[in-house]
C-alpha positions as CSV (number, residue, x, y, z in Angstrom):
1,M,-49.0,37.5,-44.0
2,S,-49.4,40.1,-41.2
3,T,-51.1,39.2,-37.9
4,R,-53.7,41.8,-38.6
5,N,-54.6,40.3,-42.0
6,K,-54.8,36.8,-40.5
7,L,-57.1,38.1,-37.7
8,Q,-59.4,39.7,-40.3
9,K,-59.6,36.5,-42.2
10,F,-60.3,34.5,-39.1
11,A,-63.2,36.9,-38.3
12,E,-64.6,36.5,-41.8
13,I,-64.4,32.7,-41.7
14,A,-66.5,32.7,-38.5
15,A,-69.3,34.3,-40.6
16,F,-69.0,32.0,-43.6
17,P,-71.9,29.5,-43.9
18,N,-69.7,27.0,-45.7
19,V,-66.9,26.7,-43.0
20,Y,-66.9,24.6,-39.8
21,E,-64.1,24.8,-37.3
22,N,-62.7,22.8,-34.4
23,F,-60.3,24.6,-32.1
24,H,-59.5,22.1,-29.4
25,H,-57.7,18.8,-30.0
26,D,-59.2,17.2,-26.9
27,K,-62.8,18.4,-27.6
28,P,-64.1,17.4,-31.0
29,Q,-66.8,20.1,-31.2
30,L,-67.6,22.0,-34.4
31,L,-68.4,25.6,-34.6
32,G,-70.4,26.9,-37.5
33,I,-71.5,30.4,-38.5
34,N,-70.9,33.0,-35.8
35,G,-69.5,30.4,-33.5
36,E,-72.7,28.4,-33.1
37,E,-72.1,24.8,-32.1
38,V,-73.2,22.2,-34.7
39,E,-73.3,18.5,-34.8
40,L,-72.6,17.2,-38.4
41,K,-71.3,13.7,-37.8
42,G,-73.5,11.5,-39.9
43,K,-75.5,14.5,-41.0
44,W,-73.4,16.4,-43.5
45,N,-75.8,15.7,-46.4
46,K,-78.9,16.3,-44.3
47,K,-77.9,19.4,-42.4
48,H,-75.4,21.2,-44.7
49,F,-75.7,20.0,-48.3
50,K,-79.5,19.3,-48.1
51,N,-79.1,16.3,-50.5
52,D,-78.1,12.7,-50.7
53,N,-75.1,13.1,-53.1
54,P,-71.8,11.2,-52.5
55,I,-69.2,13.0,-50.3
56,T,-65.6,13.5,-51.3
57,L,-63.0,14.9,-48.9
58,E,-59.9,16.8,-49.9
59,L,-57.4,16.4,-47.1
60,A,-54.6,19.0,-46.6
61,C,-56.7,21.2,-49.0
62,G,-54.7,24.4,-48.4
63,R,-56.4,27.2,-50.4
64,G,-59.0,24.6,-51.7
65,E,-58.2,24.7,-55.4
66,Y,-59.0,21.0,-55.8
67,T,-62.2,21.2,-53.8
68,L,-63.3,24.1,-55.9
69,A,-62.4,22.5,-59.2
70,L,-64.1,19.2,-58.2
71,S,-67.3,21.0,-57.1
72,E,-67.5,23.0,-60.3
73,N,-67.0,20.0,-62.5
74,F,-69.1,17.5,-60.5
75,P,-72.3,19.3,-59.4
76,D,-73.9,16.1,-58.5
77,R,-71.4,15.4,-55.7
78,N,-70.5,17.1,-52.4
79,F,-67.0,18.1,-51.5
80,I,-65.4,19.1,-48.2
81,G,-61.9,20.6,-48.0
82,V,-60.1,19.8,-44.8
83,D,-57.1,21.7,-43.4
84,I,-55.9,23.2,-40.1
85,K,-54.8,26.5,-41.6
86,G,-57.7,29.0,-41.3
87,A,-56.1,31.7,-43.4
88,R,-55.7,29.2,-46.3
89,I,-59.2,27.9,-46.0
90,W,-60.5,31.4,-46.1
91,K,-59.4,31.7,-49.8
92,G,-61.3,28.6,-51.0
93,A,-64.4,29.3,-48.9
94,K,-64.6,32.9,-50.1
95,I,-64.4,31.8,-53.8
96,A,-67.0,29.0,-53.2
97,L,-69.4,31.6,-51.9
98,E,-68.7,34.1,-54.7
99,K,-69.3,31.3,-57.3
100,E,-72.3,30.0,-55.4
101,L,-70.8,26.5,-55.2
102,H,-73.3,25.0,-52.8
103,N,-71.7,21.6,-53.0
104,A,-68.4,22.8,-51.6
105,A,-67.8,23.1,-47.8
106,F,-64.7,23.4,-45.6
107,L,-63.7,21.8,-42.3
108,R,-60.9,23.4,-40.2
109,T,-59.4,20.7,-38.0
110,R,-56.4,18.4,-37.6
111,I,-56.7,15.4,-39.8
112,E,-55.9,13.2,-36.8
113,Q,-59.4,14.1,-35.6
114,I,-61.3,13.2,-38.8
115,T,-63.2,10.3,-37.4
116,A,-64.8,12.6,-34.8
117,F,-66.7,14.4,-37.6
118,F,-67.8,11.6,-39.9
119,E,-69.8,8.4,-39.4
120,P,-68.6,5.1,-40.7
121,G,-69.3,5.0,-44.4
122,E,-70.3,8.6,-44.7
123,V,-67.5,9.4,-47.1
124,D,-67.3,8.0,-50.6
125,E,-63.8,9.2,-51.7
126,I,-60.7,11.0,-50.4
127,W,-58.2,13.1,-52.3
128,I,-54.9,13.8,-50.6
129,T,-53.3,16.7,-52.6
130,F,-49.7,17.7,-52.1
131,P,-49.6,17.1,-48.3
132,D,-46.5,17.8,-46.2
133,P,-44.3,14.7,-46.8
134,F,-42.7,15.0,-43.4
135,L,-39.2,14.1,-44.5
136,K,-37.4,14.6,-41.2
137,K,-36.3,11.4,-39.4
138,G,-38.9,10.0,-37.1
139,K,-41.8,11.9,-38.8
140,S,-43.0,9.1,-41.1
141,N,-46.1,8.4,-38.9
142,R,-47.3,11.9,-39.7
143,R,-47.5,11.1,-43.4
144,L,-51.2,10.9,-44.5
145,T,-50.6,7.6,-46.3
146,S,-49.1,5.9,-43.2
147,A,-51.0,2.9,-41.8
148,R,-52.0,5.1,-38.8
149,F,-53.9,7.5,-41.0
150,L,-55.2,4.9,-43.5
151,D,-56.8,3.1,-40.5
152,S,-58.7,6.3,-39.7
153,F,-59.8,6.8,-43.3
154,C,-61.0,3.2,-43.4
155,K,-63.4,4.0,-40.5
156,I,-65.2,6.8,-42.4
157,V,-64.9,5.7,-46.1
158,K,-67.4,3.3,-47.6
159,P,-66.2,-0.2,-48.5
160,K,-64.7,-0.1,-52.0
161,G,-64.2,3.6,-51.6
162,I,-61.2,5.3,-53.3
163,I,-58.3,7.2,-51.8
164,H,-56.2,9.3,-54.2
165,L,-52.8,10.7,-53.6
166,K,-51.3,13.4,-55.7
167,T,-47.7,14.5,-54.8
168,D,-44.5,15.8,-56.1
169,S,-42.5,14.1,-53.4
170,P,-40.6,10.9,-54.5
171,Q,-40.1,10.0,-50.9
172,L,-43.8,10.1,-50.1
173,Y,-44.6,8.3,-53.3
174,E,-42.2,5.4,-52.5
175,F,-43.3,5.4,-48.9
176,T,-46.9,4.9,-49.9
177,L,-46.0,2.0,-52.2
178,E,-44.0,0.4,-49.4
179,V,-46.9,0.8,-46.9
180,M,-49.3,-0.9,-49.4
181,E,-47.0,-4.0,-49.6
182,T,-48.2,-5.0,-46.1
183,Y,-51.4,-3.0,-45.5
184,D,-54.4,-5.3,-45.7
185,K,-57.4,-3.0,-45.4
186,A,-56.9,-1.4,-48.8
187,E,-55.6,-2.4,-52.2
188,L,-53.1,-0.6,-54.5
189,I,-55.1,-0.1,-57.7
190,L,-52.8,2.2,-59.7
191,H,-49.7,4.3,-59.4
192,Q,-47.8,6.6,-61.8
193,E,-44.5,8.2,-61.3
194,D,-45.0,11.1,-63.8
195,I,-48.7,11.7,-64.7
196,Y,-47.9,14.3,-67.3
197,S,-45.5,12.1,-69.3
198,K,-48.5,10.5,-71.0
199,T,-52.3,11.1,-71.6
200,L,-54.0,11.7,-68.2
201,I,-56.0,8.7,-67.1
202,M,-58.8,10.9,-65.6
203,P,-59.8,14.6,-66.0
204,E,-59.5,15.1,-62.2
205,L,-55.8,14.9,-62.5
206,S,-55.6,18.0,-64.7
207,Y,-56.7,20.2,-61.8
208,K,-53.8,22.1,-60.3
209,T,-53.2,23.5,-56.9
210,Y,-51.1,26.5,-56.0
211,Y,-48.3,24.2,-54.9
212,E,-48.5,22.0,-58.0
213,D,-48.0,25.0,-60.3
214,M,-44.9,25.9,-58.2
215,H,-43.5,22.3,-58.4
216,L,-44.1,22.1,-62.2
217,K,-42.2,25.3,-62.7
218,D,-39.3,23.8,-60.7
219,G,-39.3,20.8,-63.1
220,R,-40.6,18.3,-60.6
221,K,-42.6,15.2,-61.6
222,I,-46.1,14.9,-60.3
223,K,-47.0,11.4,-59.0
224,Y,-50.3,9.7,-58.4
225,V,-51.4,6.7,-56.3
226,R,-54.9,5.2,-56.2
227,L,-56.0,2.9,-53.3
228,Q,-59.3,1.1,-52.9
229,L,-60.7,-0.1,-49.6
230,R,-61.3,-3.8,-49.3
């Protein structure tokens, strides 16, 4: 993607009413439409969605395919796609506006900062869809199912809330199962090594991202893990 094209998308995102951005790792301040500072922690439903429906986050949302599919199929819930890549978020946010999906929003930030933007118990559910598995040596603490990240998620997700992982990476899949052997703040409810080898256990698993389509064409198996907070 050319620099000019990226800059154009960044400019458009700044005018989108369904996108909020944080640009500074050491300053957890959100900017909304036209760069206006906004405070949404504990106020997502009141200030943005204007309802009291449950909130689901899609982490590492990329182009937002899952956020869009969920918002279309569950109009009585609110969905927020989270990613650091603005050019990717632009795609999902633009489609959400075109389809008038008022229950879909996007948050551009590092996931390490997620607790700065949500109050304890403000989130009902999390989907982690095809995140970077960080396979290089010494990078395991950057995996979104490491204890470090799970601790953060436990601070914003309601008790008994659900965390879903969908991945093509056998390493991330096995790593997650290993983490859950000793992690005491959540319980491993379900895991499947190849979700398409049998009847899908829930319709949400049928939604496909750009990367999942690529992985399936390469013959990779899609894996699923479900965790529940204690």
